[in-house]
TORKOL-4160 file (C-alpha; in steps of 0.2 Angstrom, whole numbers, padded with zeros to 4 digits, m for minus):
377
<pt num="1" X="0000" Y="m0002" Z="0000"/>
<pt num="2" X="0008" Y="0017" Z="m0006"/>
<pt num="3" X="0011" Y="0030" Z="0009"/>
<pt num="4" X="0018" Y="0047" Z="0011"/>
<pt num="5" X="0035" Y="0046" Z="0016"/>
<pt num="6" X="0035" Y="0057" Z="0032"/>
<pt num="7" X="0018" Y="0060" Z="0043"/>
<pt num="8" X="0016" Y="0075" Z="0057"/>
<pt num="9" X="0015" Y="0073" Z="0073"/>
<pt num="10" X="0009" Y="0081" Z="0089"/>
<pt num="11" X="0022" Y="0086" Z="0101"/>
<pt num="12" X="0021" Y="0095" Z="0119"/>
<pt num="13" X="0037" Y="0104" Z="0128"/>
<pt num="14" X="0041" Y="0115" Z="0140"/>
<pt num="15" X="0051" Y="0126" Z="0133"/>
<pt num="16" X="0065" Y="0135" Z="0142"/>
<pt num="17" X="0054" Y="0152" Z="0138"/>
<pt num="18" X="0043" Y="0146" Z="0152"/>
<pt num="19" X="0030" Y="0139" Z="0140"/>
<pt num="20" X="0020" Y="0124" Z="0136"/>
<pt num="21" X="0022" Y="0123" Z="0114"/>
<pt num="22" X="0012" Y="0113" Z="0107"/>
<pt num="23" X="0015" Y="0108" Z="0089"/>
<pt num="24" X="0016" Y="0097" Z="0075"/>
<pt num="25" X="0031" Y="0089" Z="0066"/>
<pt num="26" X="0034" Y="0083" Z="0050"/>
<pt num="27" X="0041" Y="0065" Z="0053"/>
<pt num="28" X="0049" Y="0050" Z="0042"/>
<pt num="29" X="0036" Y="0037" Z="0041"/>
<pt num="30" X="0043" Y="0023" Z="0051"/>
<pt num="31" X="0047" Y="0005" Z="0042"/>
<pt num="32" X="0039" Y="m0008" Z="0052"/>
<pt num="33" X="0054" Y="m0020" Z="0059"/>
<pt num="34" X="0048" Y="m0040" Z="0060"/>
<pt num="35" X="0036" Y="m0040" Z="0074"/>
<pt num="36" X="0027" Y="m0024" Z="0070"/>
<pt num="37" X="0016" Y="m0015" Z="0060"/>
<pt num="38" X="0012" Y="0001" Z="0054"/>
<pt num="39" X="m0004" Y="0009" Z="0058"/>
<pt num="40" X="m0013" Y="0022" Z="0049"/>
<pt num="41" X="m0022" Y="0032" Z="0062"/>
<pt num="42" X="m0040" Y="0037" Z="0060"/>
<pt num="43" X="m0048" Y="0039" Z="0076"/>
<pt num="44" X="m0042" Y="0046" Z="0092"/>
<pt num="45" X="m0049" Y="0050" Z="0108"/>
<pt num="46" X="m0043" Y="0067" Z="0120"/>
<pt num="47" X="m0046" Y="0058" Z="0138"/>
<pt num="48" X="m0041" Y="0067" Z="0152"/>
<pt num="49" X="m0027" Y="0057" Z="0155"/>
<pt num="50" X="m0021" Y="0065" Z="0138"/>
<pt num="51" X="m0019" Y="0081" Z="0144"/>
<pt num="52" X="m0008" Y="0079" Z="0160"/>
<pt num="53" X="0004" Y="0078" Z="0144"/>
<pt num="54" X="m0001" Y="0091" Z="0132"/>
<pt num="55" X="m0003" Y="0104" Z="0144"/>
<pt num="56" X="0004" Y="0101" Z="0160"/>
<pt num="57" X="0004" Y="0112" Z="0175"/>
<pt num="58" X="0002" Y="0126" Z="0163"/>
<pt num="59" X="m0011" Y="0142" Z="0163"/>
<pt num="60" X="m0023" Y="0135" Z="0148"/>
<pt num="61" X="m0035" Y="0151" Z="0153"/>
<pt num="62" X="m0020" Y="0161" Z="0144"/>
<pt num="63" X="m0018" Y="0149" Z="0130"/>
<pt num="64" X="m0014" Y="0156" Z="0114"/>
<pt num="65" X="m0014" Y="0151" Z="0094"/>
<pt num="66" X="m0004" Y="0156" Z="0081"/>
<pt num="67" X="0000" Y="0150" Z="0064"/>
<pt num="68" X="m0011" Y="0143" Z="0053"/>
<pt num="69" X="m0015" Y="0124" Z="0048"/>
<pt num="70" X="m0002" Y="0110" Z="0049"/>
<pt num="71" X="0009" Y="0126" Z="0055"/>
<pt num="72" X="m0002" Y="0130" Z="0071"/>
<pt num="73" X="0006" Y="0132" Z="0088"/>
<pt num="74" X="m0003" Y="0133" Z="0104"/>
<pt num="75" X="0006" Y="0139" Z="0119"/>
<pt num="76" X="0002" Y="0142" Z="0135"/>
<pt num="77" X="0011" Y="0150" Z="0150"/>
<pt num="78" X="0017" Y="0142" Z="0163"/>
<pt num="79" X="0020" Y="0146" Z="0183"/>
<pt num="80" X="0039" Y="0146" Z="0191"/>
<pt num="81" X="0030" Y="0133" Z="0204"/>
<pt num="82" X="0025" Y="0121" Z="0187"/>
<pt num="83" X="0040" Y="0124" Z="0179"/>
<pt num="84" X="0050" Y="0116" Z="0193"/>
<pt num="85" X="0037" Y="0101" Z="0196"/>
<pt num="86" X="0043" Y="0099" Z="0175"/>
<pt num="87" X="0059" Y="0101" Z="0175"/>
<pt num="88" X="0061" Y="0084" Z="0169"/>
<pt num="89" X="0054" Y="0088" Z="0155"/>
<pt num="90" X="0061" Y="0105" Z="0151"/>
<pt num="91" X="0065" Y="0104" Z="0132"/>
<pt num="92" X="0060" Y="0089" Z="0128"/>
<pt num="93" X="0045" Y="0084" Z="0114"/>
<pt num="94" X="0035" Y="0073" Z="0122"/>
<pt num="95" X="0022" Y="0063" Z="0108"/>
<pt num="96" X="0006" Y="0063" Z="0114"/>
<pt num="97" X="m0009" Y="0052" Z="0114"/>
<pt num="98" X="m0013" Y="0037" Z="0122"/>
<pt num="99" X="m0026" Y="0028" Z="0112"/>
<pt num="100" X="m0032" Y="0026" Z="0095"/>
<pt num="101" X="m0037" Y="0014" Z="0079"/>
<pt num="102" X="m0035" Y="0014" Z="0061"/>
<pt num="103" X="m0031" Y="0002" Z="0045"/>
<pt num="104" X="m0012" Y="m0010" Z="0047"/>
<pt num="105" X="m0005" Y="m0002" Z="0030"/>
<pt num="106" X="0012" Y="m0009" Z="0031"/>
<pt num="107" X="0020" Y="m0025" Z="0043"/>
<pt num="108" X="0035" Y="m0033" Z="0048"/>
<pt num="109" X="0038" Y="m0053" Z="0041"/>
<pt num="110" X="0032" Y="m0062" Z="0058"/>
<pt num="111" X="0019" Y="m0072" Z="0058"/>
<pt num="112" X="0007" Y="m0060" Z="0069"/>
<pt num="113" X="0013" Y="m0047" Z="0060"/>
<pt num="114" X="0007" Y="m0053" Z="0043"/>
<pt num="115" X="m0009" Y="m0059" Z="0049"/>
<pt num="116" X="m0014" Y="m0041" Z="0051"/>
<pt num="117" X="m0012" Y="m0032" Z="0036"/>
<pt num="118" X="m0027" Y="m0022" Z="0029"/>
<pt num="119" X="m0036" Y="m0025" Z="0045"/>
<pt num="120" X="m0045" Y="m0011" Z="0057"/>
<pt num="121" X="m0036" Y="m0014" Z="0075"/>
<pt num="122" X="m0033" Y="m0002" Z="0090"/>
<pt num="123" X="m0018" Y="0003" Z="0099"/>
<pt num="124" X="m0013" Y="0008" Z="0112"/>
<pt num="125" X="0004" Y="0017" Z="0119"/>
<pt num="126" X="0007" Y="0033" Z="0118"/>
<pt num="127" X="0009" Y="0043" Z="0103"/>
<pt num="128" X="m0008" Y="0043" Z="0095"/>
<pt num="129" X="m0011" Y="0058" Z="0089"/>
<pt num="130" X="m0002" Y="0056" Z="0072"/>
<pt num="131" X="m0005" Y="0050" Z="0056"/>
<pt num="132" X="0005" Y="0034" Z="0058"/>
<pt num="133" X="0010" Y="0025" Z="0074"/>
<pt num="134" X="0023" Y="0009" Z="0074"/>
<pt num="135" X="0017" Y="m0004" Z="0087"/>
<pt num="136" X="0021" Y="m0021" Z="0091"/>
<pt num="137" X="0010" Y="m0034" Z="0083"/>
<pt num="138" X="0004" Y="m0041" Z="0100"/>
<pt num="139" X="m0002" Y="m0025" Z="0109"/>
<pt num="140" X="m0013" Y="m0024" Z="0093"/>
<pt num="141" X="m0033" Y="m0027" Z="0096"/>
<pt num="142" X="m0041" Y="m0031" Z="0080"/>
<pt num="143" X="m0059" Y="m0025" Z="0078"/>
<pt num="144" X="m0074" Y="m0035" Z="0074"/>
<pt num="145" X="m0080" Y="m0035" Z="0056"/>
<pt num="146" X="m0090" Y="m0021" Z="0054"/>
<pt num="147" X="m0083" Y="m0011" Z="0067"/>
<pt num="148" X="m0076" Y="0005" Z="0060"/>
<pt num="149" X="m0058" Y="0013" Z="0068"/>
<pt num="150" X="m0070" Y="0026" Z="0075"/>
<pt num="151" X="m0079" Y="0013" Z="0087"/>
<pt num="152" X="m0062" Y="0006" Z="0093"/>
<pt num="153" X="m0052" Y="0023" Z="0094"/>
<pt num="154" X="m0059" Y="0020" Z="0115"/>
<pt num="155" X="m0055" Y="0003" Z="0116"/>
<pt num="156" X="m0043" Y="0002" Z="0129"/>
<pt num="157" X="m0040" Y="0018" Z="0142"/>
<pt num="158" X="m0061" Y="0019" Z="0147"/>
<pt num="159" X="m0063" Y="0002" Z="0146"/>
<pt num="160" X="m0050" Y="m0007" Z="0150"/>
<pt num="161" X="m0052" Y="0005" Z="0165"/>
<pt num="162" X="m0067" Y="0000" Z="0171"/>
<pt num="163" X="m0065" Y="m0019" Z="0169"/>
<pt num="164" X="m0050" Y="m0017" Z="0181"/>
<pt num="165" X="m0059" Y="m0010" Z="0195"/>
<pt num="166" X="m0070" Y="m0025" Z="0196"/>
<pt num="167" X="m0056" Y="m0036" Z="0194"/>
<pt num="168" X="m0047" Y="m0026" Z="0206"/>
<pt num="169" X="m0065" Y="m0028" Z="0220"/>
<pt num="170" X="m0064" Y="m0046" Z="0217"/>
<pt num="171" X="m0044" Y="m0047" Z="0219"/>
<pt num="172" X="m0045" Y="m0040" Z="0234"/>
<pt num="173" X="m0062" Y="m0048" Z="0241"/>
<pt num="174" X="m0071" Y="m0033" Z="0241"/>
<pt num="175" X="m0090" Y="m0035" Z="0236"/>
<pt num="176" X="m0095" Y="m0020" Z="0230"/>
<pt num="177" X="m0090" Y="m0002" Z="0220"/>
<pt num="178" X="m0091" Y="0015" Z="0223"/>
<pt num="179" X="m0085" Y="0028" Z="0208"/>
<pt num="180" X="m0084" Y="0046" Z="0208"/>
<pt num="181" X="m0087" Y="0058" Z="0193"/>
<pt num="182" X="m0100" Y="0044" Z="0188"/>
<pt num="183" X="m0108" Y="0051" Z="0174"/>
<pt num="184" X="m0091" Y="0053" Z="0163"/>
<pt num="185" X="m0090" Y="0042" Z="0147"/>
<pt num="186" X="m0079" Y="0029" Z="0158"/>
<pt num="187" X="m0092" Y="0031" Z="0171"/>
<pt num="188" X="m0107" Y="0024" Z="0160"/>
<pt num="189" X="m0098" Y="0011" Z="0154"/>
<pt num="190" X="m0096" Y="0005" Z="0172"/>
<pt num="191" X="m0114" Y="0007" Z="0175"/>
<pt num="192" X="m0117" Y="m0004" Z="0159"/>
<pt num="193" X="m0105" Y="m0018" Z="0166"/>
<pt num="194" X="m0109" Y="m0017" Z="0184"/>
<pt num="195" X="m0127" Y="m0021" Z="0179"/>
<pt num="196" X="m0122" Y="m0034" Z="0164"/>
<pt num="197" X="m0112" Y="m0042" Z="0178"/>
<pt num="198" X="m0122" Y="m0040" Z="0193"/>
<pt num="199" X="m0109" Y="m0030" Z="0204"/>
<pt num="200" X="m0118" Y="m0018" Z="0215"/>
<pt num="201" X="m0111" Y="0001" Z="0211"/>
<pt num="202" X="m0113" Y="0019" Z="0220"/>
<pt num="203" X="m0111" Y="0032" Z="0208"/>
<pt num="204" X="m0106" Y="0050" Z="0215"/>
<pt num="205" X="m0111" Y="0063" Z="0201"/>
<pt num="206" X="m0110" Y="0082" Z="0204"/>
<pt num="207" X="m0126" Y="0088" Z="0196"/>
<pt num="208" X="m0147" Y="0084" Z="0196"/>
<pt num="209" X="m0146" Y="0080" Z="0178"/>
<pt num="210" X="m0131" Y="0069" Z="0179"/>
<pt num="211" X="m0141" Y="0058" Z="0190"/>
<pt num="212" X="m0156" Y="0059" Z="0179"/>
<pt num="213" X="m0144" Y="0053" Z="0165"/>
<pt num="214" X="m0138" Y="0038" Z="0177"/>
<pt num="215" X="m0153" Y="0033" Z="0185"/>
<pt num="216" X="m0162" Y="0035" Z="0166"/>
<pt num="217" X="m0148" Y="0022" Z="0161"/>
<pt num="218" X="m0154" Y="0010" Z="0177"/>
<pt num="219" X="m0143" Y="0015" Z="0189"/>
<pt num="220" X="m0149" Y="0011" Z="0205"/>
<pt num="221" X="m0139" Y="0021" Z="0218"/>
<pt num="222" X="m0135" Y="0038" Z="0212"/>
<pt num="223" X="m0128" Y="0052" Z="0226"/>
<pt num="224" X="m0126" Y="0070" Z="0221"/>
<pt num="225" X="m0111" Y="0078" Z="0231"/>
<pt num="226" X="m0117" Y="0095" Z="0231"/>
<pt num="227" X="m0133" Y="0090" Z="0238"/>
<pt num="228" X="m0137" Y="0095" Z="0255"/>
<pt num="229" X="m0141" Y="0078" Z="0262"/>
<pt num="230" X="m0125" Y="0070" Z="0253"/>
<pt num="231" X="m0117" Y="0061" Z="0267"/>
<pt num="232" X="m0134" Y="0055" Z="0273"/>
<pt num="233" X="m0138" Y="0048" Z="0254"/>
<pt num="234" X="m0121" Y="0042" Z="0253"/>
<pt num="235" X="m0122" Y="0031" Z="0268"/>
<pt num="236" X="m0138" Y="0024" Z="0268"/>
<pt num="237" X="m0131" Y="0020" Z="0246"/>
<pt num="238" X="m0116" Y="0012" Z="0254"/>
<pt num="239" X="m0125" Y="0003" Z="0267"/>
<pt num="240" X="m0139" Y="m0005" Z="0255"/>
<pt num="241" X="m0124" Y="m0010" Z="0244"/>
<pt num="242" X="m0108" Y="m0018" Z="0257"/>
<pt num="243" X="m0096" Y="m0007" Z="0247"/>
<pt num="244" X="m0079" Y="m0008" Z="0255"/>
<pt num="245" X="m0069" Y="m0001" Z="0237"/>
<pt num="246" X="m0071" Y="0016" Z="0229"/>
<pt num="247" X="m0060" Y="0022" Z="0214"/>
<pt num="248" X="m0060" Y="0042" Z="0214"/>
<pt num="249" X="m0059" Y="0050" Z="0200"/>
<pt num="250" X="m0056" Y="0069" Z="0205"/>
<pt num="251" X="m0041" Y="0063" Z="0216"/>
<pt num="252" X="m0040" Y="0081" Z="0227"/>
<pt num="253" X="m0050" Y="0089" Z="0239"/>
<pt num="254" X="m0059" Y="0078" Z="0254"/>
<pt num="255" X="m0069" Y="0067" Z="0243"/>
<pt num="256" X="m0061" Y="0051" Z="0247"/>
<pt num="257" X="m0062" Y="0054" Z="0264"/>
<pt num="258" X="m0082" Y="0059" Z="0264"/>
<pt num="259" X="m0080" Y="0040" Z="0255"/>
<pt num="260" X="m0072" Y="0033" Z="0268"/>
<pt num="261" X="m0080" Y="0041" Z="0283"/>
<pt num="262" X="m0101" Y="0036" Z="0275"/>
<pt num="263" X="m0092" Y="0016" Z="0273"/>
<pt num="264" X="m0087" Y="0020" Z="0292"/>
<pt num="265" X="m0105" Y="0025" Z="0297"/>
<pt num="266" X="m0114" Y="0011" Z="0285"/>
<pt num="267" X="m0102" Y="m0002" Z="0295"/>
<pt num="268" X="m0109" Y="0006" Z="0312"/>
<pt num="269" X="m0126" Y="0001" Z="0308"/>
<pt num="270" X="m0123" Y="m0019" Z="0306"/>
<pt num="271" X="m0122" Y="m0029" Z="0324"/>
<pt num="272" X="m0107" Y="m0035" Z="0328"/>
<pt num="273" X="m0097" Y="m0027" Z="0313"/>
<pt num="274" X="m0088" Y="m0014" Z="0325"/>
<pt num="275" X="m0077" Y="m0014" Z="0339"/>
<pt num="276" X="m0067" Y="0002" Z="0349"/>
<pt num="277" X="m0054" Y="0005" Z="0333"/>
<pt num="278" X="m0068" Y="0007" Z="0319"/>
<pt num="279" X="m0075" Y="m0006" Z="0308"/>
<pt num="280" X="m0065" Y="m0022" Z="0305"/>
<pt num="281" X="m0066" Y="m0024" Z="0287"/>
<pt num="282" X="m0055" Y="m0016" Z="0279"/>
<pt num="283" X="m0061" Y="0001" Z="0268"/>
<pt num="284" X="m0051" Y="0007" Z="0253"/>
<pt num="285" X="m0051" Y="0023" Z="0239"/>
<pt num="286" X="m0043" Y="0021" Z="0226"/>
<pt num="287" X="m0036" Y="0040" Z="0217"/>
<pt num="288" X="m0034" Y="0034" Z="0197"/>
<pt num="289" X="m0038" Y="0052" Z="0193"/>
<pt num="290" X="m0035" Y="0073" Z="0195"/>
<pt num="291" X="m0049" Y="0081" Z="0190"/>
<pt num="292" X="m0045" Y="0092" Z="0206"/>
<pt num="293" X="m0026" Y="0099" Z="0207"/>
<pt num="294" X="m0027" Y="0104" Z="0227"/>
<pt num="295" X="m0020" Y="0094" Z="0239"/>
<pt num="296" X="m0030" Y="0078" Z="0246"/>
<pt num="297" X="m0038" Y="0079" Z="0264"/>
<pt num="298" X="m0042" Y="0066" Z="0275"/>
<pt num="299" X="m0052" Y="0068" Z="0290"/>
<pt num="300" X="m0047" Y="0056" Z="0300"/>
<pt num="301" X="m0064" Y="0048" Z="0308"/>
<pt num="302" X="m0067" Y="0030" Z="0300"/>
<pt num="303" X="m0055" Y="0018" Z="0313"/>
<pt num="304" X="m0040" Y="0010" Z="0309"/>
<pt num="305" X="m0045" Y="m0002" Z="0295"/>
<pt num="306" X="m0043" Y="0011" Z="0278"/>
<pt num="307" X="m0031" Y="0015" Z="0264"/>
<pt num="308" X="m0031" Y="0028" Z="0254"/>
<pt num="309" X="m0019" Y="0024" Z="0238"/>
<pt num="310" X="m0013" Y="0029" Z="0220"/>
<pt num="311" X="m0022" Y="0015" Z="0206"/>
<pt num="312" X="m0016" Y="0015" Z="0188"/>
<pt num="313" X="m0023" Y="0006" Z="0172"/>
<pt num="314" X="m0004" Y="0000" Z="0166"/>
<pt num="315" X="0003" Y="m0004" Z="0182"/>
<pt num="316" X="m0017" Y="m0014" Z="0185"/>
<pt num="317" X="m0013" Y="m0026" Z="0170"/>
<pt num="318" X="0005" Y="m0027" Z="0174"/>
<pt num="319" X="0001" Y="m0033" Z="0191"/>
<pt num="320" X="m0014" Y="m0045" Z="0184"/>
<pt num="321" X="m0004" Y="m0054" Z="0172"/>
<pt num="322" X="m0005" Y="m0058" Z="0154"/>
<pt num="323" X="m0019" Y="m0072" Z="0154"/>
<pt num="324" X="m0029" Y="m0058" Z="0165"/>
<pt num="325" X="m0025" Y="m0044" Z="0150"/>
<pt num="326" X="m0028" Y="m0055" Z="0136"/>
<pt num="327" X="m0048" Y="m0059" Z="0144"/>
<pt num="328" X="m0053" Y="m0042" Z="0147"/>
<pt num="329" X="m0047" Y="m0035" Z="0131"/>
<pt num="330" X="m0055" Y="m0050" Z="0121"/>
<pt num="331" X="m0073" Y="m0044" Z="0130"/>
<pt num="332" X="m0071" Y="m0026" Z="0125"/>
<pt num="333" X="m0067" Y="m0032" Z="0105"/>
<pt num="334" X="m0085" Y="m0043" Z="0110"/>
<pt num="335" X="m0094" Y="m0027" Z="0116"/>
<pt num="336" X="m0084" Y="m0013" Z="0108"/>
<pt num="337" X="m0104" Y="m0009" Z="0101"/>
<pt num="338" X="m0113" Y="m0010" Z="0118"/>
<pt num="339" X="m0106" Y="m0009" Z="0133"/>
<pt num="340" X="m0090" Y="m0001" Z="0127"/>
<pt num="341" X="m0097" Y="0011" Z="0114"/>
<pt num="342" X="m0091" Y="0027" Z="0116"/>
<pt num="343" X="m0099" Y="0044" Z="0110"/>
<pt num="344" X="m0092" Y="0059" Z="0104"/>
<pt num="345" X="m0097" Y="0078" Z="0102"/>
<pt num="346" X="m0084" Y="0082" Z="0091"/>
<pt num="347" X="m0072" Y="0076" Z="0079"/>
<pt num="348" X="m0056" Y="0087" Z="0075"/>
<pt num="349" X="m0040" Y="0087" Z="0066"/>
<pt num="350" X="m0025" Y="0088" Z="0072"/>
<pt num="351" X="m0024" Y="0106" Z="0070"/>
<pt num="352" X="m0040" Y="0109" Z="0074"/>
<pt num="353" X="m0032" Y="0102" Z="0093"/>
<pt num="354" X="m0021" Y="0116" Z="0093"/>
<pt num="355" X="m0033" Y="0129" Z="0091"/>
<pt num="356" X="m0035" Y="0141" Z="0107"/>
<pt num="357" X="m0055" Y="0141" Z="0106"/>
<pt num="358" X="m0057" Y="0121" Z="0102"/>
<pt num="359" X="m0044" Y="0121" Z="0116"/>
<pt num="360" X="m0054" Y="0129" Z="0129"/>
<pt num="361" X="m0068" Y="0118" Z="0127"/>
<pt num="362" X="m0060" Y="0099" Z="0127"/>
<pt num="363" X="m0048" Y="0106" Z="0143"/>
<pt num="364" X="m0065" Y="0106" Z="0151"/>
<pt num="365" X="m0067" Y="0090" Z="0153"/>
<pt num="366" X="m0089" Y="0091" Z="0153"/>
<pt num="367" X="m0100" Y="0080" Z="0155"/>
<pt num="368" X="m0107" Y="0074" Z="0139"/>
<pt num="369" X="m0092" Y="0084" Z="0129"/>
<pt num="370" X="m0078" Y="0072" Z="0122"/>
<pt num="371" X="m0067" Y="0073" Z="0107"/>
<pt num="372" X="m0059" Y="0064" Z="0094"/>
<pt num="373" X="m0046" Y="0069" Z="0085"/>
<pt num="374" X="m0047" Y="0062" Z="0066"/>
<pt num="375" X="m0027" Y="0062" Z="0060"/>
<pt num="376" X="m0032" Y="0059" Z="0040"/>
<pt num="377" X="m0044" Y="0075" Z="0040"/>
């Protein structure tokens, strides 16, 4: 299959001038080695996890674009504190984009690589905001017949995160989950798979319209963190489900602490489940996102059997092993248009993703707004 000798790739650089610079650079089109394939990237989502690499600790309210078309450059100032935190990145051009999907247009000589020629595959591994990506054939997820690159663009981050939350629950011997930012794309996936798998789920949202959205999907336990009755409502839901494991996408603030407090209050309602040291059952909240960049505040009042820690999908999959990862990937492929379907509010080109007015929209991470970059557009 014929292709250009060069292609466009998006890079993010923290500069000596004290800003983040996002631009498209022309690179030689790679030739796949023995076990590799070259994928023509046709669709790649903008996830919250991508924004950290794209913009770091920059002041996005003052981001500006210059140039036009493929020569568009976005810059955003970085504070002195931000520069200190990102010192290791100074001067490095980092390729961005965690996941995507497209057509295999060239392969190496291995049997597995050749078997993917011409197929639409989903891929993960960074550098997806470009027109081509060379990856190991074993890392590709071949899509089923009739599935498009847009269907498979978000096959990894959200679907595998949602499934891995349930796997974590089982491995750590919990019986139900609490999830924050529950009306997000990922949160809606988690609602669907918990319903399918018979797992009790407590959903925490910030707005009543988000609560309505989830209830319309059939979610049984939905609580609004902005409600005056939030703590009482959350305690009731946790008591009803027996949830002792939470996943918090906000990261900062006191939400994780509130979840633990309500778990403790729910446990106190159960005769024999309480001691002078608090409830016996271990209560755990994992921070897996950073929607709130403020400090994480713990107002300890939930006994001694509790934990707060970080949780990252690649780390979990590495710990769980190849067999578990393969099983989860197969399920995603089979349920790509049902439980793991993603919906996008906007489809933009690589250059449009650098326009300040567009950036201001997708960095807000609003529920119901999810952007898809189409590098061939």
